[in-house]
N, C-alpha and C positions, 0 to 999 in steps of 0.2 A: 509299397504304398502307391503302386500304379503310376509312379512318376509325378504324383501331385505334390506340391509344396505345402507347407503349413504356414509359414510366414517368411519374412526376409532372413530369419536366422535358421531356417530349416527345421524348426521344431514341429513335431506332429501333435495334433490336438486330440485329447482323450477326455470325453465328457462322461463322468461317472454320475449315474442318476438312479433313483429308486423306482422310476417308472418311465416307460417309453412306449409309444404306440406299437401295438393296438391297445395297450393298457391306458385307460382314461385318466385324466387329471390335468391340472394346470401346469405342473412341472413337466409332465409328459409332453404336452403341446409346446411348451417353451423350449425344451431340449431339442425337439424335432426342428423347430424354427431356426435355432442357433446353429445346429449341425448342418442343416441345409444351406443356410446363409454362408457359413464358413466354407463349405465345399464349393459353392458357386464362386467364391473368391479365389478358388484354386488351392485351398488348404487341404492337407491330408487329415481327415477327420475320422475318429473312431468313437463309438458309443458303447459303453459298458452298462448293462442293465439286467435286473433279475429276470428269470423265466426261461422257458424252453424256447427253442428256435421257432420263430413265427413265419407264416406265409406272407405277412404284410411286407411289401417291398420297402426298403429303406429309401431315404432321399438319395438322389443320384450323387455318386461320389462319396457316400458315407458307408463305412463298414460297421455293422452292428454286431457286438459280441454278447451273447446271452450267457448269464451265469445261473445255471439251474439251482445252485445252492444259495443264490443271493449273495449278500455281502457278509455272511457269517464266516467262521474260521475256514471252513472248507472252500467256500467261494473265494475268499481272499487268497488262499493258496493257488487256486486256479488262475485268478486274476494276475497274481505275481508271475506265474510261469508264462502266461500268454503275453504279458507285457515285455518280459525279458526276450521273447522270441522276435519282437519287432525292433528294427534297427533305428538308430539315431536318438537324439534328445527328445524328451516327451514333456508335454504340458498337461497336467491333470487338472481338469476344471470340474469341481465337485458341485453338483446341484443339491445343496444341503437342506434337507428337511429331516429332522432326527428320526421320526417314525417311519420314513420311507426306506431306511436301511436295515430294518429288522430288529430283532431282539427287543421288541416292544419299546422301541425308541431309545434303548440303552445299549447301542452297539459300540461299546468302548473299544473292542478289538479293532474296529474299522478306523477309529480316530487315531489309535496308536500306530496302525499300519501306515496311515497317511504321514504321521509325524516322523517316521523313519525312512520315508522315500526321499533320501537326500540327493539322489542323482537326477531327480525330476523337479520341474517347477510344480508347485501346488497352488492353484487359484481356487479360492472358496467363494461360492455365491450363496449367500444366506437368503433362502426364501422364507425360512422360519429359523429361529435360534434355539429355543428351549421351551420346556413345559412350564406353565405357571406354578408358582408356589406361594404359600402364605399361611398365616396362623389359622385362618378359617377353613382351609382345605384339609381333606383327609390325609393321614400320614403317608399313604401310598402315593398320593399326588406329590407330596413334598419330597419323597425319595426320588421320584421321577424328575422333579424339578432340579434337585441337587445333581443327579447324574448327568442330565442333559447340559447343565451349566458347566460341569467338569469337562464334558466332551467338547463343548465350544471353546473352553480355555485351551485344550490340547491343540486344536487345529488353529486357533488364533496365534499361538506361539510358533507354529510351523509355516503358516501361509506366506507365500511370496506376493500375493495380491488378494485383497479382500473387497468383495462387492456385497451390497445389500439391495433388496428390492424396494425398500423404503427406509428413510432415515429413522423411522420409528424404532427400528431394531437397534439403533446405535446405543440406546440406553442399556441394552443387554450386552454390548460388546466393548464398551469404552474402557473397561478395567484392564490393566496389564495382566499377563505379558502380551505384547503385540509388536510385530516387527515393522509393519507397514500401515499407512493410513487406510481408513475405510472410505470406499467409493460408492456413491449411489448410482445404480444402474437400473432404471425402471424396466419393468417387464412389459413388452409390447402386447397389443391385442393378439389373441390366438385365432381371430377370425379374418377372412378376407376383408379388405377395406373398400373394394370396388366390386360388389356383386353385380351381375348382369342387370341392366335396366329392365329387361323383359321379365325377369324373375321378380324383381321388386314390384312392378306394376301388377303382375298376376296375383301376388300375395296381397297387395294393398286392396285390389278389387274383391278378393275373397273375404277380407276382414271388414270392409266397409258395409254398412247397411244402407247408406245413401251417399250421394256425392258430397254432402256436407259433413259426413262423419269425420271426427277428429280421433286419431288413434294415439292413445297414451300407453306407452310400453314400459315393461320392466323385465330385466333379465336377472335371474338369480336362482338360488336353491330354496329360498323361503324359510330359512331358519328362524327361530323364534324372535331374535332381537331385531333383525331387519324386517320380518313380517309384521312385528308390532308397530314399528314406525310407519310402514307402508299402510297399515290398516287405519292409522290416524289421519292419513292424508288422502288416500285414493277414493274412499267413498264420498268424501266431501267434494272432491273435484268432479266426480261423476254426477252427483246430485245437482251441482250448480249449472250443468249444461247437458241437456238430453242428447246432444249430438256426440258426446264423448263416449268412447268405448275403450275399456282396458284390455291390453294384450299382454298376457303373462307367459313369458318364455322361460324354459328351464325346468329341471326336475323339481317336483314339489309344487308346481303351479296349479295342478288340478286340485290338490288338497286345499291349497290356500283359496282358490276360487270357490270351492264348495263351502268353506268356512265363511267367506265373505258374503255370499248370497244367502246363506242360512241366517246370518245376523242382519243382513240388509236385503230382504226379499225384493224390494223395489228395483234392485240392480240386476235381477235375473235377466239373462239375455244380453247384458252389456259387459260381461266379464268373460273374455275368451282365453282359456288356458290351453297352451299348445304343447306343453311337456318338453322333454329333451328333443332337440332337432339336430340333424347333421350340420356341420359347420357352414357349408354353402347356403343351405336353406335358412339357418339361423341368421346369418349376415343379411340376407335379403329381407327377412322378416323384420329385423331391427331397423333396417334402412326404410322399410315401408311405413314405420311409425312416424308421426309428426313430432312427438316429444317423448323422451325417455325420462322416467322418474326413478332415480337410483339413490335412496337415502342409506346412510351407514351410521350405526351407533357410535363408532369411534372416529367418524369423519372420512371423507373422501381421501384416498391415498393411491399411490401408484401400484400397490399390490392388489387393487380391486380390478380384476380383469373385466368385469361387466361394464364398469365405467370406461375402461380403456377401449372396449369394443365399440361403445357408442360414440366416443370421441373420434376414433379412427374412421368410422363410417360417416362422420359429419352430421350426426343427428343432434338437434338441440337437446341439451341435458340439464336436468335439475338434480342437484345433490346438496350436500351440506358439509361445512367444516367441522372439525373436531380435533381431539388431541393428536391423532395420527396424520392430520393433513399437512402436507409439505408446503414450504413457502411459495413455490411458483403458482399454486392455486389461488392464493389470496390476491385479490386485485386483478385476476385474469378476466378477460372479456370473452372467454371461450365457452362459458357455461353460466347458468344461473346457480349461484352458490349461496345457500342459506348460511348465516353466521354461526349456527350452533346445531347440534344433533337433537332437536326437539321437533315433535310433530307440528307445533304452531309455526316454528321458523321455516320448516320445509314447505308447509302449506302456503305461507305468505309468498315465498319465492316462486312456487309453482303457479299461484294465482296471477302474479305479476307477468310471468312469461306467457301463460295461457291466454291472457287478455290482450296480447300484442302479437298476433300471428304474422303480421307484416315483418316482424324482426327475425322470424325463424330461419329464412334462407341465409341471411348474413351470419347469424349465430352459428349455424351449421358449418359454414365455410371457415369461420374462425376456429371452431372446434377441430376440424380436420387439419388446419395449418398448425395449430398448437400441438396436436398429437404428432404430426410429422417431424416437427422441429425438436420435440423433447422426448418422445416415447417410442418412436417407431423402431422396427427391426434394423433399419439402416443406421439409426443412431447407436443401437447396441453394437453392431458390427464395427462401426467407426471407433468406438471405445476399445473393444477387444483387440482390434488390429492397430491400435495406437495412432489412428488418424485424427483423433480428438481426445480430449481428456474427459473423464467422468467427473461429475460434481463431487468435490470433497465433502465429507460429512464431518462437521465440527464435533468434537467431543462434548458431551453433556454431563 
């Protein structure tokens, strides 16, 4: 392990993940951040991920082990052999998303393998828990829902520590058996929080049509539910002030922009779709915006990386509460939060903020401070390394 320590007890860290760069995805980015952060703390860090060996250099101090067979039966046999070759006690930190581990989200062998790793610590981080089920869904969906719930029960009974990206998942995890409490560990932004000022100014100048232009940004993939909310709000805000320009970042933005200008031709030229951007450029683009509009049909929560990105960058943010919204958001002065996930409520909150540009600098600073205190990578590392406690999630 190159003389690196893992923690005060000499345990090496082994992050098991269904995706890791250059593979794209939120879990991929998160695993990279945590692995890099732990290595910078002097820990011995290994990452186990599907795929062939890649030319992408890993973070300094991190050893990446590729599993060509993934986490199927043959891949688990390889994982078992290679783990046994490494000396000392081990901590397996599983970045759990059922579909990421193969077998069409029904990798029961993987969960059984975890259950019998009695010599190692097993820490479970639930980015997602299980597939939805219900009377109105097709029987295939209900089979998947049942199997993924059984898988969650297996690892719940084994885990030495349990984390969730949002307490919203607690409703799926509160049933026994469970040996340890559930801890809430928010996922930090996967973007740089301090892009170069020169890059921000360059992008701002390229997006503005005049010095008076107000840039109203959104980051997302423009799925139907969020796009529907966005379409209820964005055209109204643009029509109310000719100085406003919409900046759409993320995959799917071009399609959404075309849809929007087709339905509202008077907005032609005032909706800029930038598509997917590299991380550094995306951070500078969001920072260049005056306000970000990030509505969510289930409410703002800490699993929404687009909102985390805006907060971390210190950009004034408009969003909304909903059933998934955690308690710290309510009453926070770090953003404009509509009380419910409706177009009317979000539009009202956005209008109030847009009408008071003198408040934007202070709101941005509060957003950045709120992010640093509650959601940053430094907070994540403090919890993992037992320098502070994660928030306990009460059973519901």
